[in-house]
SEDREN-723416 format. One record per residue (C-alpha): x, y, z; chain; residue number from 1. Coordinates in pm, whole numbers, plus 32768, in hexadecimal, padded with zeros to 4 digits. Layout:
# residues N
(rec (X, Y, Z), 'A', NUM)
...
***
This chain:
# residues 221
(rec (7036, 8AD3, 7A75), 'A', 1)
(rec (7130, 8A4F, 7B63), 'A', 2)
(rec (72CE, 8A1E, 7AF7), 'A', 3)
(rec (7329, 88DA, 7AB0), 'A', 4)
(rec (73E1, 8877, 7C07), 'A', 5)
(rec (758C, 8824, 7BC6), 'A', 6)
(rec (7620, 8774, 7CB6), 'A', 7)
(rec (76E4, 8837, 7D8F), 'A', 8)
(rec (785A, 87C9, 7D4F), 'A', 9)
(rec (7977, 87A7, 7E28), 'A', 10)
(rec (7AE9, 872C, 7E22), 'A', 11)
(rec (7A4B, 862A, 7F4E), 'A', 12)
(rec (7958, 85D3, 7E9F), 'A', 13)
(rec (7A2D, 85B2, 7D16), 'A', 14)
(rec (7B39, 84E6, 7E01), 'A', 15)
(rec (7A65, 83E1, 7EA8), 'A', 16)
(rec (79A7, 838D, 7D62), 'A', 17)
(rec (7ACC, 8379, 7C85), 'A', 18)
(rec (7B3F, 8276, 7D70), 'A', 19)
(rec (79EB, 81BB, 7D8A), 'A', 20)
(rec (7A41, 817D, 7BDB), 'A', 21)
(rec (7B82, 812E, 7C06), 'A', 22)
(rec (7B01, 8004, 7D0F), 'A', 23)
(rec (79FD, 7FC3, 7BFA), 'A', 24)
(rec (7A56, 7FCC, 7AC4), 'A', 25)
(rec (7C02, 7FDF, 7AD0), 'A', 26)
(rec (7CE4, 810E, 7AC2), 'A', 27)
(rec (7D1B, 8139, 797E), 'A', 28)
(rec (7BDB, 8132, 7912), 'A', 29)
(rec (7B9E, 826D, 79E5), 'A', 30)
(rec (7B84, 83B9, 7907), 'A', 31)
(rec (7B2B, 8501, 798A), 'A', 32)
(rec (79FA, 84E3, 787B), 'A', 33)
(rec (7977, 83C0, 7934), 'A', 34)
(rec (79B3, 844C, 7A5D), 'A', 35)
(rec (78C6, 8588, 7A0D), 'A', 36)
(rec (77D1, 84A6, 7988), 'A', 37)
(rec (77E6, 8408, 7AB8), 'A', 38)
(rec (779B, 8537, 7BAF), 'A', 39)
(rec (7679, 8584, 7AC0), 'A', 40)
(rec (7765, 86EC, 7A29), 'A', 41)
(rec (7810, 8716, 78E9), 'A', 42)
(rec (7993, 86E4, 7904), 'A', 43)
(rec (79D9, 8894, 790E), 'A', 44)
(rec (7960, 8888, 7A76), 'A', 45)
(rec (7A5F, 8768, 7ADF), 'A', 46)
(rec (7BC2, 8866, 7A61), 'A', 47)
(rec (7B1F, 897F, 7B4A), 'A', 48)
(rec (7B6C, 88A8, 7CA3), 'A', 49)
(rec (7C7C, 87B9, 7BEB), 'A', 50)
(rec (7D52, 8851, 7ACB), 'A', 51)
(rec (7DC6, 871B, 7A59), 'A', 52)
(rec (7D7B, 858A, 7A71), 'A', 53)
(rec (7EE6, 8551, 7B22), 'A', 54)
(rec (7E7E, 8658, 7C1A), 'A', 55)
(rec (7D1F, 85D8, 7C70), 'A', 56)
(rec (7E00, 8423, 7C8E), 'A', 57)
(rec (7F20, 84CC, 7D83), 'A', 58)
(rec (7DD4, 8553, 7E58), 'A', 59)
(rec (7D34, 8417, 7E1D), 'A', 60)
(rec (7E75, 8395, 7E91), 'A', 61)
(rec (7E61, 846A, 7FB1), 'A', 62)
(rec (7D06, 83CB, 8039), 'A', 63)
(rec (7D58, 8284, 802E), 'A', 64)
(rec (7EDE, 82B7, 80C6), 'A', 65)
(rec (7E47, 835C, 8201), 'A', 66)
(rec (7DAE, 8263, 8289), 'A', 67)
(rec (7EED, 81B9, 82A6), 'A', 68)
(rec (7F57, 8199, 8436), 'A', 69)
(rec (80BC, 81E5, 8484), 'A', 70)
(rec (807F, 81F8, 8625), 'A', 71)
(rec (811F, 80BA, 8651), 'A', 72)
(rec (826C, 816B, 8618), 'A', 73)
(rec (8246, 8277, 8735), 'A', 74)
(rec (827B, 8177, 8843), 'A', 75)
(rec (83F5, 812B, 87F8), 'A', 76)
(rec (83B9, 7FE5, 8785), 'A', 77)
(rec (8415, 7F86, 8629), 'A', 78)
(rec (83A0, 7E45, 8607), 'A', 79)
(rec (823B, 7E7D, 86AA), 'A', 80)
(rec (8263, 7FD5, 859D), 'A', 81)
(rec (82A1, 7F46, 8475), 'A', 82)
(rec (81AF, 7E09, 846C), 'A', 83)
(rec (807D, 7ED8, 84F2), 'A', 84)
(rec (80C7, 7FD7, 839D), 'A', 85)
(rec (8132, 7EEA, 82C8), 'A', 86)
(rec (7FEC, 7E41, 834E), 'A', 87)
(rec (7EFF, 7F5B, 830F), 'A', 88)
(rec (7FBB, 7FD6, 81CB), 'A', 89)
(rec (7F43, 7E88, 8159), 'A', 90)
(rec (7DED, 7EC5, 81AC), 'A', 91)
(rec (7DC2, 8013, 8121), 'A', 92)
(rec (7E1E, 7F94, 7FC5), 'A', 93)
(rec (7D8B, 7E55, 7FCE), 'A', 94)
(rec (7C53, 7EF6, 7FE6), 'A', 95)
(rec (7CCF, 7FF8, 7E80), 'A', 96)
(rec (7D7F, 7ECA, 7DD0), 'A', 97)
(rec (7D26, 7F9B, 7CB6), 'A', 98)
(rec (7DDE, 8111, 7D23), 'A', 99)
(rec (7F24, 8008, 7D6A), 'A', 100)
(rec (7FE2, 8021, 7C32), 'A', 101)
(rec (7F9D, 81A0, 7C5F), 'A', 102)
(rec (8031, 81B7, 7DCD), 'A', 103)
(rec (816B, 80D0, 7D4E), 'A', 104)
(rec (8203, 81DE, 7CA1), 'A', 105)
(rec (8263, 8297, 7DF8), 'A', 106)
(rec (8224, 83A2, 7EC3), 'A', 107)
(rec (8283, 84C5, 7DEC), 'A', 108)
(rec (81D2, 8602, 7E72), 'A', 109)
(rec (80C4, 8562, 7F12), 'A', 110)
(rec (80AC, 85D3, 8069), 'A', 111)
(rec (8013, 8497, 8105), 'A', 112)
(rec (80FE, 83A5, 8074), 'A', 113)
(rec (823E, 84B6, 80FE), 'A', 114)
(rec (819B, 848A, 8269), 'A', 115)
(rec (81C0, 8339, 8248), 'A', 116)
(rec (82E1, 832F, 81C3), 'A', 117)
(rec (836B, 8420, 82D0), 'A', 118)
(rec (82BF, 834F, 8407), 'A', 119)
(rec (8327, 8202, 83A6), 'A', 120)
(rec (84A7, 82AD, 836D), 'A', 121)
(rec (84A9, 8365, 8496), 'A', 122)
(rec (841D, 824B, 8585), 'A', 123)
(rec (8524, 817E, 84D9), 'A', 124)
(rec (8653, 8237, 850A), 'A', 125)
(rec (85E8, 82A8, 8656), 'A', 126)
(rec (85D6, 8135, 86F5), 'A', 127)
(rec (86EF, 8105, 8643), 'A', 128)
(rec (8746, 80EB, 8521), 'A', 129)
(rec (886A, 8189, 8439), 'A', 130)
(rec (879B, 8256, 833A), 'A', 131)
(rec (87F1, 818F, 81E4), 'A', 132)
(rec (8775, 8045, 8274), 'A', 133)
(rec (865F, 8112, 82D9), 'A', 134)
(rec (85E8, 8196, 817E), 'A', 135)
(rec (864B, 7FF7, 80F2), 'A', 136)
(rec (8579, 7F65, 8223), 'A', 137)
(rec (8468, 806B, 81BB), 'A', 138)
(rec (8495, 8020, 8025), 'A', 139)
(rec (846A, 7E90, 808B), 'A', 140)
(rec (8337, 7EA5, 8174), 'A', 141)
(rec (8279, 7F72, 805C), 'A', 142)
(rec (82DD, 7E61, 7F36), 'A', 143)
(rec (826C, 7D5F, 800A), 'A', 144)
(rec (8118, 7E33, 8033), 'A', 145)
(rec (811E, 7EB2, 7EF4), 'A', 146)
(rec (813D, 7D0E, 7E66), 'A', 147)
(rec (8056, 7CBF, 7F7A), 'A', 148)
(rec (7F39, 7DA1, 7ED5), 'A', 149)
(rec (7F73, 7DB2, 7D6B), 'A', 150)
(rec (7ECA, 7C28, 7D24), 'A', 151)
(rec (7E89, 7B02, 7DBC), 'A', 152)
(rec (7F71, 79E0, 7D6B), 'A', 153)
(rec (7E11, 78E9, 7E0F), 'A', 154)
(rec (7D0E, 795D, 7D1A), 'A', 155)
(rec (7E35, 7937, 7C0F), 'A', 156)
(rec (7DB4, 77C4, 7BFC), 'A', 157)
(rec (7C5D, 76F9, 7B70), 'A', 158)
(rec (7B80, 7612, 7C68), 'A', 159)
(rec (7B7C, 751E, 7B36), 'A', 160)
(rec (7C52, 73D3, 7BEA), 'A', 161)
(rec (7CC8, 733B, 7AA0), 'A', 162)
(rec (7D70, 7478, 7A08), 'A', 163)
(rec (7EB3, 7438, 7B0C), 'A', 164)
(rec (7E70, 72E5, 7B7A), 'A', 165)
(rec (7F01, 7203, 7A4D), 'A', 166)
(rec (8011, 7304, 79DB), 'A', 167)
(rec (808F, 73C6, 7B0E), 'A', 168)
(rec (809F, 72EF, 7C32), 'A', 169)
(rec (80F7, 73A7, 7D27), 'A', 170)
(rec (7FF6, 7484, 7CEE), 'A', 171)
(rec (7EB8, 7384, 7CFC), 'A', 172)
(rec (7E44, 7450, 7E23), 'A', 173)
(rec (7E48, 757F, 7D4F), 'A', 174)
(rec (7CE4, 75B9, 7CFF), 'A', 175)
(rec (7C5D, 75E5, 7EA2), 'A', 176)
(rec (7D41, 7709, 7E8D), 'A', 177)
(rec (7C25, 7821, 7E21), 'A', 178)
(rec (7B44, 77B2, 7F4B), 'A', 179)
(rec (7C4F, 780A, 800C), 'A', 180)
(rec (7CE2, 7941, 7F78), 'A', 181)
(rec (7CA3, 7A4A, 809B), 'A', 182)
(rec (7D27, 7940, 8191), 'A', 183)
(rec (7E81, 7909, 80B2), 'A', 184)
(rec (7EA7, 7A35, 8039), 'A', 185)
(rec (7E8F, 7AE3, 819B), 'A', 186)
(rec (7F73, 79A3, 8219), 'A', 187)
(rec (8093, 79EF, 813F), 'A', 188)
(rec (8074, 7B39, 816A), 'A', 189)
(rec (80D2, 7B0D, 82EC), 'A', 190)
(rec (81B3, 79F7, 8280), 'A', 191)
(rec (8295, 7AE4, 81D8), 'A', 192)
(rec (8276, 7BCC, 82DC), 'A', 193)
(rec (82E6, 7B15, 83E9), 'A', 194)
(rec (83F3, 7ABF, 831B), 'A', 195)
(rec (8463, 7C03, 82D1), 'A', 196)
(rec (8461, 7CA1, 843B), 'A', 197)
(rec (8506, 7B45, 84BD), 'A', 198)
(rec (85FF, 7B9D, 83B2), 'A', 199)
(rec (8645, 7D16, 8417), 'A', 200)
(rec (8662, 7CB0, 85A4), 'A', 201)
(rec (87CE, 7BDF, 850B), 'A', 202)
(rec (8815, 7D22, 8434), 'A', 203)
(rec (87D6, 7E0F, 8563), 'A', 204)
(rec (8882, 7D26, 866C), 'A', 205)
(rec (89AF, 7D40, 859E), 'A', 206)
(rec (8973, 7EEC, 856E), 'A', 207)
(rec (8944, 7ED4, 86F0), 'A', 208)
(rec (8AA3, 7E22, 872D), 'A', 209)
(rec (8B68, 7F00, 8615), 'A', 210)
(rec (8AD0, 802C, 8708), 'A', 211)
(rec (8B8B, 7FBF, 883B), 'A', 212)
(rec (8C7B, 7F4E, 8794), 'A', 213)
(rec (8CB8, 80A4, 870C), 'A', 214)
(rec (8C81, 818C, 886B), 'A', 215)
(rec (8D74, 8058, 890F), 'A', 216)
(rec (8ECA, 80C8, 8826), 'A', 217)
(rec (8E4B, 823E, 8888), 'A', 218)
(rec (8E2A, 822F, 89DA), 'A', 219)
(rec (8F9A, 818B, 89E5), 'A', 220)
(rec (9083, 828A, 88ED), 'A', 221)
***
């Protein structure tokens, strides 16, 4: 009599199934037991591939972060690099909002997260930003992206006009927001990203002026 067929396991299959469960049920609901059941194996079978749940989650994080494009920084234009990278970053995270809280803890030792941080910081410094300010810019952009993917402001309203009309006169159109949530969320992100980059333009001009002043003072000595 033929032995029952045991599903083949690989790190890739485990990782992708874990992400599917997180997308469906939420990060806090993931357990090695539930993951094993989804894969049709015993939980002990998973530990040969991932000794700990944290190691698995780090690999899931790398899977997501690998899809973020940092190549716009290669051209030397920090404005385009920052904007296009932030859009790619948001797009990758928006596909897996339930996993964003884990990514918000920082890169740790995760390869893809560190690769991205290195590319962003290196691109900004190469374009003329001082290292300290490049670090702050990368962090600030990350806050913008993370904040835009944690939840939807527009979906937080209900579609009953009476909830807002009488008590909150300035929100008389709030019941319409849910129907346009995707549009509002996307345009709101673009608004803050544009304002962020425009504000940095002024700061960058000041950096350039100071640098030119230092060069001029040095040439006179």
